[in-house]
Residue frames relative to the residue before (quaternion, step in Angstrom):
aa qw qx qy qz dx dy dz
V 1.0000 0.0000 0.0000 0.0000 0.00 0.00 0.00
T 0.6342 0.5501 -0.3393 0.4244 3.58 1.17 -0.39
D 0.6622 0.4529 -0.3018 0.5151 3.58 1.25 -0.23
A 0.3752 -0.7684 0.4747 0.2085 3.57 -0.31 1.27
A 0.6483 0.5222 -0.3267 0.4475 3.60 0.96 -0.81
D 0.6351 0.5164 -0.3277 0.4719 3.60 1.02 -0.76
F 0.6534 0.5046 -0.3170 0.4669 3.58 0.94 -0.87
D 0.6426 0.5189 -0.3224 0.4624 3.59 0.94 -0.87
A 0.6609 0.5064 -0.3031 0.4637 3.59 0.96 -0.88
F 0.6251 0.5385 -0.3288 0.4596 3.58 1.03 -0.79
V 0.6768 0.4813 -0.2895 0.4760 3.58 0.88 -0.94
A 0.6423 0.5164 -0.3248 0.4640 3.61 0.96 -0.81
A 0.6510 0.5057 -0.3155 0.4701 3.60 1.00 -0.80
A 0.6485 0.5048 -0.3195 0.4717 3.60 0.97 -0.81
E 0.6503 0.5088 -0.3119 0.4700 3.57 0.98 -0.82
A 0.6415 0.5175 -0.3237 0.4646 3.60 0.98 -0.79
R 0.6956 0.4782 -0.2756 0.4598 3.57 0.98 -0.82
F 0.8165 0.2882 -0.1179 0.4862 3.58 0.84 -0.98
G 0.5801 -0.6301 0.3567 0.3731 3.60 1.25 -0.06
R 0.7798 -0.1267 0.0858 0.6071 3.59 1.12 -0.60
I 0.3638 -0.6805 0.5860 0.2474 3.52 -1.35 0.21
D 0.1180 -0.8103 0.5721 0.0457 3.56 -0.81 1.01
V 0.8016 0.1569 -0.0410 0.5754 3.58 1.12 -0.68
L 0.0794 -0.7310 0.6738 0.0727 3.52 -1.20 0.73
I 0.0701 -0.7605 0.6438 0.0466 3.56 -0.92 0.93
N 0.1639 -0.7692 0.6149 0.0571 3.55 -0.51 1.26
N 0.1320 0.8270 -0.5271 0.1444 3.58 -0.32 1.24
A 0.4677 0.6507 -0.4766 0.3616 3.61 1.14 0.32
G 0.1968 0.7824 -0.5776 0.1244 3.56 -1.07 0.68
V 0.1590 -0.7470 0.6354 0.1138 3.51 -1.31 0.46
M 0.1205 -0.8112 0.5721 0.0082 3.56 -1.15 0.69
P 0.1432 0.8011 -0.5699 0.1134 3.64 0.51 1.06
L 0.1162 -0.8525 0.5081 0.0388 3.58 0.35 1.27
A 0.1957 0.7355 -0.6361 0.1269 3.54 -1.22 0.67
P 0.5938 -0.5447 0.4276 0.4097 3.60 -1.16 0.41
L 0.6019 -0.5710 0.4102 0.3786 3.59 -1.10 0.63
A 0.6293 0.5645 -0.3326 0.4180 3.59 1.02 -0.77
A 0.5633 0.5920 -0.3907 0.4237 3.61 1.22 -0.29
L 0.2566 -0.8290 0.4670 0.1695 3.59 1.33 -0.24
K 0.2418 0.7887 -0.5217 0.2175 3.57 0.89 0.96
R 0.0993 -0.8626 0.4951 0.0291 3.54 0.60 1.22
D 0.6385 0.5171 -0.3417 0.4563 3.61 0.95 -0.73
E 0.6496 0.4983 -0.3146 0.4804 3.59 1.03 -0.77
W 0.6187 0.5317 -0.3485 0.4615 3.60 1.01 -0.74
K 0.6620 0.5136 -0.3053 0.4525 3.58 0.88 -0.96
R 0.6561 0.5083 -0.3122 0.4622 3.57 0.93 -0.88
M 0.6421 0.5172 -0.3302 0.4595 3.60 0.96 -0.84
I 0.6645 0.4926 -0.3059 0.4715 3.58 0.90 -0.88
D 0.6522 0.5214 -0.3195 0.4480 3.59 0.94 -0.85
V 0.7338 0.4088 -0.2418 0.4857 3.59 0.78 -0.99
N 0.7686 0.4341 -0.2199 0.4152 3.57 0.64 -1.15
I 0.7574 0.3081 -0.1960 0.5413 3.62 1.10 -0.57
H 0.7153 0.4351 -0.2739 0.4734 3.60 0.64 -1.06
G 0.6116 0.5539 -0.3535 0.4407 3.60 1.04 -0.68
V 0.6432 0.5059 -0.3111 0.4834 3.58 0.99 -0.84
L 0.6728 0.4936 -0.2962 0.4647 3.58 0.89 -0.91
N 0.6293 0.5280 -0.3363 0.4606 3.60 1.02 -0.75
G 0.6503 0.5122 -0.3161 0.4635 3.57 0.98 -0.79
I 0.6545 0.5012 -0.3098 0.4737 3.55 0.92 -0.90
A 0.6615 0.5134 -0.3115 0.4492 3.59 0.89 -0.91
A 0.6514 0.5307 -0.3178 0.4394 3.58 1.06 -0.70
V 0.7789 0.3417 -0.1854 0.4920 3.61 1.01 -0.72
L 0.5401 0.6825 -0.4000 0.2873 3.59 1.06 -0.63
P 0.6624 0.4817 -0.3497 0.4549 3.67 0.77 -0.76
R 0.6361 0.5189 -0.3279 0.4676 3.59 1.05 -0.71
F 0.6701 0.4982 -0.3027 0.4594 3.58 0.88 -0.93
V 0.6411 0.5065 -0.3239 0.4771 3.59 0.98 -0.81
G 0.6703 0.5174 -0.2952 0.4427 3.59 0.92 -0.90
Q 0.7446 0.3647 -0.2168 0.5153 3.58 0.99 -0.78
K 0.3794 -0.7639 0.4409 0.2794 3.58 1.36 0.01
S 0.7355 0.2745 -0.2444 0.5691 3.55 1.07 0.79
G 0.3177 0.7091 -0.5942 0.2076 3.49 -1.33 0.41
H 0.2050 -0.7680 0.5970 0.1083 3.54 -1.25 0.38
V 0.1169 -0.7677 0.6285 0.0440 3.57 -0.77 1.10
V 0.0716 -0.7669 0.6378 0.0066 3.55 -0.77 1.14
N 0.0795 -0.7844 0.6149 0.0177 3.54 -0.68 1.14
V 0.2293 -0.7561 0.5994 0.1281 3.55 -0.74 1.08
A 0.1007 -0.7998 0.5916 0.0106 3.55 -0.58 1.20
S 0.4627 -0.6215 0.5283 0.3473 3.57 -0.54 -1.20
V 0.5985 -0.4946 0.4490 0.4422 3.56 -1.25 0.18
A 0.5407 0.6238 -0.3865 0.4112 3.59 1.26 -0.37
A 0.5609 0.5795 -0.3923 0.4423 3.61 1.24 -0.18
H 0.7302 0.4072 -0.1990 0.5113 3.57 1.29 -0.31
M 0.7678 0.2196 -0.1264 0.5885 3.60 1.27 0.06
V 0.2405 -0.7088 0.6251 0.2215 3.53 -1.36 -0.08
M 0.0976 -0.8001 0.5917 0.0145 3.56 -0.96 0.94
P 0.5733 -0.5584 0.4499 0.3962 3.60 -1.11 0.55
T 0.8005 0.2334 -0.2528 0.4908 3.57 -1.11 0.86
A 0.7386 0.3918 -0.2176 0.5036 3.60 1.24 -0.14
A 0.2649 0.8120 -0.4964 0.1548 3.61 1.18 0.31
V 0.7042 0.4416 -0.2831 0.4785 3.60 0.81 -0.93
Y 0.6245 0.5257 -0.3392 0.4676 3.60 0.97 -0.81
C 0.6604 0.4973 -0.3076 0.4710 3.59 0.88 -0.94
A 0.6256 0.5395 -0.3384 0.4506 3.59 0.99 -0.80
T 0.6594 0.4960 -0.3233 0.4632 3.60 0.93 -0.81
K 0.6847 0.4750 -0.2948 0.4676 3.58 0.97 -0.77
H 0.5790 0.5351 -0.3691 0.4920 3.60 1.16 -0.55
A 0.6348 0.5298 -0.3249 0.4591 3.59 1.00 -0.81
V 0.6431 0.5107 -0.3280 0.4668 3.60 0.94 -0.83
R 0.6293 0.5259 -0.3331 0.4653 3.57 1.01 -0.77
A 0.6734 0.4903 -0.2942 0.4687 3.60 0.91 -0.90
I 0.6361 0.5237 -0.3263 0.4634 3.59 0.98 -0.82
T 0.6505 0.5201 -0.3125 0.4568 3.58 0.95 -0.89
E 0.6772 0.4784 -0.2898 0.4781 3.58 0.91 -0.89
G 0.6324 0.5284 -0.3325 0.4585 3.59 0.99 -0.74
L 0.6407 0.5147 -0.3168 0.4735 3.57 0.98 -0.84
R 0.6302 0.5328 -0.3297 0.4586 3.58 0.99 -0.83
Q 0.7007 0.4786 -0.2781 0.4501 3.57 0.86 -0.94
E 0.6982 0.4901 -0.2713 0.4457 3.59 1.05 -0.70
H 0.8119 0.2187 -0.0756 0.5360 3.61 1.10 -0.60
D 0.2758 -0.8002 0.5166 0.1298 3.56 -0.14 1.33
E 0.7047 0.4876 -0.2703 0.4388 3.59 1.04 -0.75
I 0.6803 0.4495 -0.2808 0.5063 3.60 1.25 -0.18
R 0.3301 -0.7293 0.5661 0.1966 3.55 -0.88 0.96
T 0.0749 -0.7748 0.6260 0.0473 3.54 -1.14 0.67
T 0.0197 -0.7820 0.6229 -0.0093 3.53 -1.05 0.84
L 0.1641 -0.7382 0.6467 0.0997 3.53 -1.05 0.88
I 0.1231 -0.7622 0.6334 0.0521 3.57 -0.74 1.09
S 0.0709 -0.8141 0.5764 -0.0035 3.58 -0.68 1.10
P 0.1061 -0.8268 0.5508 0.0425 3.58 -0.01 1.27
G 0.4329 -0.5970 0.5946 0.3205 3.47 -1.37 0.37
V 0.7844 -0.2671 0.2120 0.5181 3.57 -1.14 -0.57
V 0.0890 -0.7882 0.6090 0.0013 3.56 -0.82 1.09
A 0.4854 -0.6637 0.4909 0.2881 3.57 -1.06 0.80
T 0.3526 0.6880 -0.5497 0.3165 3.57 0.14 1.36
E 0.6519 -0.5070 0.3827 0.4141 3.56 -1.30 -0.11
L 0.4030 0.7177 -0.4853 0.2950 3.63 1.22 -0.08
G 0.7856 0.2951 -0.2376 0.4891 3.54 -0.83 0.99
H 0.5016 0.6611 -0.4290 0.3569 3.58 1.23 -0.11
D 0.6574 0.4940 -0.3124 0.4756 3.58 1.27 -0.20
I 0.3650 0.7209 -0.5045 0.3043 3.60 1.22 0.34
T 0.2425 -0.8062 0.5287 0.1086 3.57 -0.71 1.10
D 0.5942 0.5484 -0.3682 0.4590 3.61 1.21 -0.29
P 0.4110 -0.7565 0.4423 0.2514 3.64 -0.47 1.13
D 0.6464 0.5172 -0.3350 0.4500 3.63 0.99 -0.71
V 0.6622 0.4899 -0.3010 0.4805 3.57 0.99 -0.83
A 0.6255 0.5323 -0.3356 0.4613 3.60 1.01 -0.78
A 0.6475 0.5074 -0.3148 0.4735 3.60 1.00 -0.80
A 0.6412 0.5165 -0.3264 0.4642 3.59 0.97 -0.80
L 0.6462 0.5163 -0.3233 0.4597 3.59 0.96 -0.81
R 0.6137 0.5318 -0.3563 0.4621 3.60 0.99 -0.71
G 0.6384 0.5193 -0.3203 0.4693 3.59 1.05 -0.71
W 0.6545 0.5035 -0.3124 0.4697 3.59 0.94 -0.87
R 0.6486 0.5466 -0.3185 0.4233 3.59 1.03 -0.77
Q 0.4849 0.6555 -0.4439 0.3717 3.61 1.21 -0.16
K 0.7574 0.2330 -0.1327 0.5953 3.57 1.22 -0.54
S 0.1924 0.8262 -0.4990 0.1772 3.57 0.59 1.18
L 0.4538 -0.6071 0.5737 0.3103 3.48 -1.38 0.37
T 0.4317 -0.6459 0.5440 0.3171 3.56 -1.24 0.33
P 0.6071 -0.5396 0.4182 0.4067 3.61 -1.13 0.44
D 0.5946 0.5832 -0.3573 0.4227 3.60 1.09 -0.68
A 0.6166 0.5478 -0.3527 0.4420 3.61 1.03 -0.71
I 0.6640 0.4801 -0.3022 0.4871 3.57 1.01 -0.77
A 0.6202 0.5346 -0.3392 0.4632 3.60 1.00 -0.77
R 0.6567 0.5038 -0.3157 0.4641 3.60 0.99 -0.77
A 0.6220 0.5234 -0.3415 0.4717 3.60 1.06 -0.67
I 0.6408 0.5068 -0.3184 0.4807 3.58 1.00 -0.82
R 0.6495 0.5207 -0.3183 0.4535 3.57 0.90 -0.91
Y 0.6118 0.5536 -0.3403 0.4511 3.58 1.00 -0.83
A 0.6759 0.4873 -0.2951 0.4674 3.59 0.87 -0.94
L 0.6896 0.5009 -0.2820 0.4406 3.58 0.94 -0.88
E 0.7105 0.4932 -0.2604 0.4291 3.60 1.04 -0.70
Q 0.4340 0.7070 -0.4697 0.3020 3.60 1.18 0.10
P 0.5448 -0.6330 0.4366 0.3345 3.58 -1.10 0.65
D 0.7007 -0.4233 0.3527 0.4532 3.55 -1.31 0.23
G 0.7847 0.3201 -0.2456 0.4706 3.54 -1.03 0.77
V 0.6881 0.4082 -0.2767 0.5323 3.61 1.27 -0.04
D 0.0101 -0.7910 0.6101 -0.0443 3.55 -0.81 1.06
I 0.2176 -0.7547 0.6084 0.1141 3.57 -0.56 1.17
N 0.2252 -0.8427 0.4777 0.1043 3.58 -0.22 1.26
E 0.8185 0.0048 0.0206 0.5741 3.61 0.91 -0.79
V 0.0131 -0.7621 0.6472 -0.0092 3.52 -1.09 0.85
I 0.1223 -0.7557 0.6405 0.0616 3.56 -0.81 1.06
V 0.0629 -0.8018 0.5940 -0.0159 3.57 -0.75 1.10
R 0.0529 0.7951 -0.5991 0.0779 3.57 -0.62 1.17
P 0.5465 -0.5491 0.4886 0.4012 3.56 -1.22 0.34
T 0.5693 -0.6291 0.4004 0.3463 3.59 -0.97 0.75
A 0.7620 0.3830 -0.1979 0.4832 3.59 1.03 -0.69
A 0.6968 0.4534 -0.2702 0.4858 3.61 1.15 0.39
D 0.5235 -0.6256 0.4836 0.3174 3.54 -1.28 0.45
M 0.7854 0.2605 -0.1348 0.5451 3.58 1.11 -0.65
């Protein structure tokens, strides 16, 4: 997702195979959490590249098509971190706040294009397995005790996509019932 040319080629191949593009789901992300004082600049850069530039690359690949066909739906999967800031997660939260702002900006600029921000809490996936700080990794293992399934997020996305003409589900926050995140 960080290579714009690769993303453009992927979208062109999908369009060639299926005839048109109606939906983009931006769901790539990385989360190498650590305190800011750890100065993990390479991890910060990677998070910004994947979590923000990847979303922008996806939008750039489909936007001319959506504008031309006067329809389309961009679903950006962010995180509950788009709605809060947590210690050890400042840069990650910043990237997710950016995705939220980008999604809202796209909505405001294009009446004919639907936009949805899905903000999951902790989901049982490999996200966060690249955390190098041992204390943060241990905390994440604790949070994962009350995780959502990937299927729960897929169902939230499907709900947004299945709405009738004239209805745009802009934001969905999905958390486990027994957890704060």
